[in-house]
C-alpha positions as CSV (number, residue, x, y, z in Angstrom):
1,M,0.0,0.0,0.0
2,K,2.8,2.3,0.9
3,D,4.6,1.4,-2.4
4,S,1.5,2.2,-4.4
5,Q,1.1,5.5,-2.7
6,K,4.7,6.3,-3.3
7,K,4.4,5.4,-6.9
8,K,1.4,7.7,-7.5
9,T,3.2,10.5,-5.8
10,L,6.2,10.0,-8.0
11,Q,4.1,9.9,-11.2
12,K,2.4,13.1,-10.1
13,K,5.7,14.8,-9.5
14,K,7.0,13.8,-12.9
15,K,3.9,15.2,-14.5
16,N,4.3,18.5,-12.7
17,N,7.9,18.6,-13.8
18,S,6.9,18.0,-17.4
19,R,4.3,20.8,-17.3
20,H,6.9,23.1,-15.7
21,H,9.4,22.2,-18.3
22,L,6.9,22.8,-21.1
23,L,6.0,26.2,-19.6
24,L,9.7,27.1,-19.5
25,L,10.1,26.1,-23.2
26,V,7.0,28.1,-24.2
27,S,8.2,31.1,-22.1
28,D,11.7,30.9,-23.6
29,Y,10.2,30.7,-27.2
30,F,8.1,33.8,-26.6
31,D,11.1,35.6,-25.1
32,Q,13.1,34.7,-28.2
33,A,10.3,35.8,-30.5
34,K,9.9,39.1,-28.5
35,K,13.6,39.8,-28.8
36,K,13.5,39.2,-32.6
37,F,10.4,41.4,-33.0
38,V,12.1,44.2,-31.0
39,F,15.3,43.7,-33.1
40,I,13.3,44.0,-36.3
41,I,11.4,47.1,-35.1
42,V,14.6,48.8,-34.0
43,S,16.3,47.9,-37.3
44,I,13.5,49.3,-39.4
45,T,13.4,52.4,-37.3
46,I,17.2,52.9,-37.7
47,L,17.0,52.3,-41.4
48,N,14.1,54.8,-41.8
49,L,16.1,57.3,-39.8
50,I,19.2,56.8,-42.0
51,L,17.0,56.9,-45.2
52,G,15.4,60.2,-43.9
53,I,18.8,61.7,-43.2
54,V,20.0,60.8,-46.7
55,I,16.8,62.2,-48.3
56,V,17.2,65.5,-46.4
57,Y,20.8,65.7,-47.4
58,L,20.0,65.1,-51.1
59,I,17.2,67.7,-51.0
60,G,19.6,70.1,-49.5
61,Q,22.2,69.5,-52.1
62,I,19.7,69.9,-54.9
63,G,18.5,73.2,-53.4
64,Q,22.1,74.4,-53.1
65,N,22.8,73.5,-56.7
66,M,19.7,75.3,-57.9
67,T,20.7,78.4,-55.8
68,Q,24.2,78.3,-57.1
69,R,23.3,77.8,-60.8
70,T,24.4,80.7,-62.9
71,Y,22.1,82.1,-65.6
72,P,23.3,84.1,-68.6
73,Q,23.2,87.8,-68.0
74,L,20.1,89.3,-69.5
75,S,20.9,91.9,-72.1
76,I,19.2,95.2,-71.5
77,P,18.9,97.0,-74.8
78,E,19.7,100.7,-75.2
79,L,16.5,102.5,-76.0
80,P,16.6,105.6,-78.2
81,I,15.0,108.7,-76.8
82,F,14.8,112.4,-77.6
83,S,15.3,114.8,-74.7
84,P,11.9,116.1,-73.5
85,D,12.4,119.5,-74.9
86,T,13.1,118.3,-78.4
87,T,10.8,119.7,-81.2
88,I,10.9,118.8,-84.9
89,E,9.5,121.3,-87.3
90,V,8.3,119.7,-90.5
91,S,5.6,120.5,-93.1
92,A,4.3,117.0,-93.1
93,D,0.9,116.4,-91.4
94,A,2.2,113.1,-90.0
95,L,5.6,112.1,-88.9
96,M,7.0,108.9,-87.3
97,V,10.5,108.0,-86.1
98,F,10.6,104.3,-85.3
99,E,13.5,102.2,-84.1
100,K,13.8,98.7,-85.5
101,D,15.1,96.4,-82.7
102,S,13.2,97.8,-79.7
103,R,10.1,98.7,-81.8
104,T,10.3,102.1,-80.1
105,V,8.3,105.1,-81.3
106,V,11.0,107.7,-80.8
107,F,9.0,110.6,-82.1
108,Q,5.7,111.1,-83.7
109,K,3.3,113.7,-85.0
110,N,-0.2,112.4,-85.7
111,G,1.2,108.9,-85.9
112,S,-2.2,107.2,-85.6
113,L,-4.2,109.4,-88.1
114,R,-5.1,107.9,-91.4
115,F,-3.6,109.3,-94.6
116,S,-3.3,108.1,-98.2
117,P,0.1,106.3,-98.7
118,A,0.3,107.0,-102.4
119,S,3.1,104.8,-104.0
120,T,4.4,103.6,-100.6
121,T,1.6,101.1,-101.2
122,K,4.1,99.3,-103.4
123,I,5.9,98.0,-100.3
124,M,2.9,95.8,-99.7
125,T,2.6,95.0,-103.5
126,A,6.2,93.8,-103.4
127,L,5.7,91.6,-100.3
128,V,2.6,89.9,-101.8
129,A,4.5,89.3,-105.1
130,L,7.4,87.8,-103.2
131,D,5.1,85.6,-101.3
132,Y,3.6,84.1,-104.4
133,Y,6.0,84.3,-107.4
134,D,9.3,82.7,-108.2
135,I,11.6,85.7,-108.8
136,N,12.9,84.1,-112.0
137,Q,9.4,83.6,-113.3
138,Y,8.5,85.6,-116.5
139,L,5.2,87.6,-116.6
140,V,3.5,89.0,-119.6
141,A,3.0,92.8,-119.7
142,N,-0.7,93.1,-120.7
143,G,-2.7,96.3,-120.5
144,V,0.2,98.5,-119.5
145,W,-0.6,101.0,-122.2
146,Q,-3.6,102.2,-120.1
147,V,-1.8,102.5,-116.8
148,K,-1.3,106.2,-115.7
149,G,1.4,107.9,-113.7
150,S,5.0,106.9,-113.1
151,N,6.3,103.8,-114.9
152,M,9.3,101.7,-115.8
153,G,8.5,101.8,-119.5
154,L,7.1,98.3,-120.1
155,V,6.1,97.5,-123.6
156,E,2.8,95.8,-124.3
157,G,3.2,92.0,-124.6
158,E,6.8,91.9,-123.4
159,E,7.9,89.2,-120.9
160,M,9.8,90.3,-117.8
161,K,11.2,88.4,-114.8
162,V,9.5,89.1,-111.5
163,H,12.9,90.0,-110.2
164,D,13.2,92.8,-112.7
165,L,9.6,93.9,-112.3
166,L,10.3,94.4,-108.6
167,Y,13.2,96.8,-109.4
168,G,10.8,98.6,-111.8
169,L,8.2,98.7,-109.1
170,M,10.4,100.2,-106.4
171,L,13.0,102.4,-108.1
172,P,11.1,104.5,-110.6
173,S,7.8,103.6,-108.8
174,G,6.5,101.9,-111.8
175,N,2.7,101.7,-111.8
176,D,2.9,99.5,-114.9
177,A,5.1,97.0,-113.0
178,A,2.5,97.0,-110.1
179,Y,-0.4,96.1,-112.4
180,V,1.6,93.4,-114.2
181,L,2.4,91.7,-110.9
182,A,-1.2,92.0,-109.8
183,S,-2.9,91.0,-113.1
184,N,-0.9,87.8,-113.4
185,Y,-1.9,86.7,-109.9
186,P,-4.5,83.8,-109.8
187,G,-7.9,85.6,-109.9
188,G,-6.4,88.7,-111.3
189,T,-5.9,92.2,-109.8
190,N,-8.9,92.0,-107.5
191,A,-7.6,88.8,-105.9
192,F,-4.1,90.4,-105.6
193,I,-5.6,93.4,-103.8
194,K,-7.6,91.1,-101.5
195,K,-4.3,89.3,-100.6
196,M,-2.7,92.7,-99.9
197,N,-5.4,93.4,-97.3
198,E,-5.2,89.9,-95.8
199,K,-1.5,90.4,-95.3
200,A,-2.1,93.8,-93.7
201,Q,-4.3,92.0,-91.2
202,Q,-1.8,89.3,-90.6
203,L,0.8,91.9,-89.9
204,K,-1.7,93.6,-87.5
205,L,-1.8,96.8,-89.6
206,Y,-5.3,97.4,-88.5
207,N,-5.4,101.0,-89.8
208,T,-4.4,100.1,-93.3
209,M,-6.5,99.3,-96.4
210,F,-5.7,99.0,-100.0
211,F,-7.9,99.5,-103.1
212,D,-5.2,99.2,-105.8
213,P,-1.7,97.8,-106.2
214,A,0.0,101.0,-107.3
215,G,-1.2,103.6,-104.8
216,L,-3.0,105.7,-107.4
217,D,-6.4,105.2,-105.6
218,D,-6.7,107.8,-102.9
219,R,-9.1,105.6,-101.1
220,N,-6.0,103.6,-99.9
221,Y,-5.3,104.6,-96.3
222,T,-2.7,103.9,-93.6
223,T,-1.0,105.6,-90.7
224,A,2.6,106.7,-90.1
225,F,2.8,104.0,-87.4
226,D,1.5,101.2,-89.7
227,L,3.6,102.3,-92.6
228,A,6.8,102.3,-90.5
229,R,6.0,98.7,-89.4
230,L,5.2,97.7,-92.9
231,A,8.6,99.0,-94.0
232,L,10.4,97.0,-91.3
233,V,8.7,93.8,-92.6
234,G,9.8,94.7,-96.1
235,L,13.4,95.3,-95.0
236,Q,13.5,91.8,-93.5
237,N,13.4,90.4,-97.1
238,E,17.0,90.3,-98.4
239,L,16.1,90.9,-102.0
240,L,13.7,93.8,-101.2
241,R,16.4,95.3,-98.9
242,T,18.9,95.2,-101.8
243,I,16.4,96.7,-104.3
244,V,15.4,99.7,-102.2
245,R,19.0,100.7,-101.7
246,T,19.9,100.5,-105.4
247,Q,20.2,103.8,-107.2
248,Y,20.6,102.6,-110.8
249,I,20.1,99.4,-112.7
250,T,19.4,98.2,-116.2
251,V,17.1,95.3,-116.9
252,Y,16.0,93.5,-120.0
253,D,12.9,91.5,-121.2
254,K,13.1,87.9,-122.1
255,S,14.0,88.6,-125.7
256,Y,16.6,91.2,-124.8
257,M,15.1,93.5,-127.3
258,N,13.6,95.9,-124.7
259,V,16.0,97.6,-122.4
260,H,14.9,99.4,-119.2
261,T,17.2,101.8,-117.4
262,L,15.9,102.4,-113.9
263,E,16.7,105.2,-111.5
264,N,15.6,105.4,-107.9
265,L,13.5,108.4,-107.1
266,N,14.8,108.5,-103.6
267,R,17.5,111.1,-103.7
268,L,18.3,110.6,-100.0
269,L,20.1,107.4,-100.9
270,R,23.2,109.6,-101.3
271,T,23.1,110.5,-97.6
272,P,25.5,108.4,-95.5
273,G,23.6,105.6,-93.6
274,V,20.4,105.9,-95.7
275,F,19.4,102.7,-97.5
276,G,15.7,103.0,-98.5
277,V,12.8,102.8,-98.6
278,K,10.1,104.3,-100.9
279,T,8.7,107.5,-102.3
280,G,5.1,108.4,-103.0
281,Y,3.0,111.2,-104.4
282,T,-0.6,112.0,-105.5
283,E,-2.4,115.3,-105.3
284,E,-4.6,114.0,-102.5
285,A,-1.8,112.2,-100.5
286,G,0.7,115.0,-101.0
287,Q,4.4,114.1,-100.8
288,V,5.1,110.8,-99.0
289,L,8.5,109.3,-98.0
290,V,9.6,106.2,-96.0
291,T,13.3,106.4,-95.2
292,S,15.6,103.9,-93.4
293,I,18.9,104.9,-91.8
294,D,21.5,103.2,-89.7
295,S,22.9,105.5,-87.0
296,K,24.9,104.7,-83.8
297,G,24.3,101.0,-84.2
298,K,20.5,101.4,-84.5
299,T,18.2,101.3,-87.5
300,Y,15.5,103.9,-87.8
301,I,12.4,104.1,-90.0
302,I,11.3,107.7,-90.7
303,V,7.8,108.3,-92.3
304,V,6.4,111.6,-93.5
305,L,2.9,111.7,-94.8
306,K,1.2,114.6,-96.7
307,S,4.3,116.7,-96.8
308,A,5.0,119.9,-98.8
309,D,8.6,118.8,-99.2
310,R,9.3,115.2,-98.2
311,F,13.0,115.3,-98.7
312,A,13.5,118.5,-96.8
313,D,11.3,117.3,-94.0
314,T,13.2,114.0,-93.8
315,E,16.6,115.6,-93.9
316,T,15.5,117.7,-90.9
317,V,14.6,114.5,-89.1
318,L,17.8,112.8,-90.1
319,K,19.8,115.6,-88.6
320,D,17.9,115.3,-85.4
321,V,18.3,111.5,-85.3
322,I,22.0,111.7,-85.7
323,E,22.5,114.6,-83.3
324,K,19.8,114.6,-80.7
325,I,18.8,111.0,-80.0
326,Q,20.2,109.6,-76.8
327,L,20.6,105.9,-76.1
328,E,19.5,105.0,-72.5
329,R,19.2,101.8,-70.5
330,F,16.3,101.6,-68.0
């Protein structure tokens, strides 16, 4: 009996020891798992901290580089101005002095009032012709016998290169050349005039309208401001720039039987620095002149409209441009 009791006590003790051992194993397992979890959390935290430091450093470097980046020095152009007390006495009803690069109106008198442009209309005629024709293309001179006013002396039926018609248009201000260029355009003269007005709108010459390609029609109108800007566009064309500065040239028709000796009506081309642009005259328009001059590194366009003496007026302005204009940076 005692042995049986002793045996039971021993078995019970072993069972308790097994349970205790199991609990120790479980406790040890959870302790190990807890340590691993804490290690992982700490590692992730440290990595995030390091990553954050790196990101902050990189952002700082980028910001520093952007701050230290050097940009090219902005060029501040010199703007031409007259002194406030400057006056220019001319007979012209409208006057404009316009600088090419800065598009500055240096001086004006009635610059936005509408006047007839007379033959300075031919600047637009030349531009439309250059837009459409090949300059080596031959055009037939039809109907030139009925064209009035200044002319290059075209003979009815002769064939002339567009290149040479442009010289006849701009030097002696040939109305015959203007109508040959217009009448050979698809749709004829009316279509050509329509294209002239479309181009005026494209160039934002909103106070300009044309009714003929030669400038004979006094319903044509423009302003000194629009005409100055039109001249600038014309001078951007290399051929037209060459033409308007030419004083004399001889051209021939296709057969070489008809010879045309052309002289530029712009007598100011003899003035140093002057290289264009176009004369004009009708009784209604009065004397008109668009002049271009290089002075002190600048190019100026001078427009006189409805003048009693266009050359004297322009010479007065040229003198003032050379002597009185100041170049300032603001």
